[in-house]
C-alpha positions in Angstrom: -38.1 4.8 -34.2 -34.6 5.7 -32.8 -34.6 7.6 -29.5 -32.7 10.6 -31.1 -35.4 10.9 -33.8 -38.2 10.6 -31.3 -36.7 13.4 -29.2 -36.1 15.6 -32.2 -39.7 15.2 -33.4 -41.1 15.7 -29.9 -39.0 18.9 -29.7 -40.8 20.3 -32.8 -38.5 19.1 -35.7 -40.5 17.7 -38.6 -40.0 14.0 -39.5 -39.5 15.1 -43.1 -36.4 17.0 -42.1 -34.6 13.7 -41.7 -36.0 12.0 -44.8 -33.5 10.8 -47.3 -34.5 11.1 -51.0 -31.7 9.1 -52.6 -28.7 6.9 -51.6 -25.8 8.8 -50.2 -22.4 8.7 -51.9 -21.1 6.2 -49.4 -24.1 4.0 -49.9 -23.5 4.0 -53.7 -19.9 3.1 -53.1 -18.5 6.3 -54.6 -15.6 7.9 -52.8 -14.2 11.3 -53.4 -10.5 11.9 -52.9 -9.7 14.0 -49.8 -7.1 16.7 -50.1 -5.1 16.5 -46.9 -2.2 18.7 -48.1 -3.5 21.6 -45.9 -4.4 19.5 -42.9 -2.9 21.2 -39.8 -3.3 18.0 -37.8 -1.6 15.6 -40.2 0.9 13.4 -38.4 -0.3 14.6 -35.0 -1.8 12.4 -32.3 -5.2 13.8 -33.2 -4.9 12.5 -36.8 -4.0 9.0 -35.6 -6.6 8.7 -32.8 -8.6 5.5 -32.8 -11.9 5.0 -30.9 -12.0 2.6 -28.0 -14.4 -0.3 -27.8 -17.2 2.1 -26.8 -16.6 4.3 -29.8 -15.0 7.1 -27.7 -11.8 8.8 -28.5 
């Protein structure tokens, strides 16, 4: 069991809260088109940030 799940359960969260009933859209390969026409960060440094080797921005 992952540590985050163990901590959540020991803090009182039910294990069933994290249960997945069906495959997510990403797992099925479906993708929805994202409307970025109203994105206030488009073209900014924030929009083009890439994580480093540790996954941090």
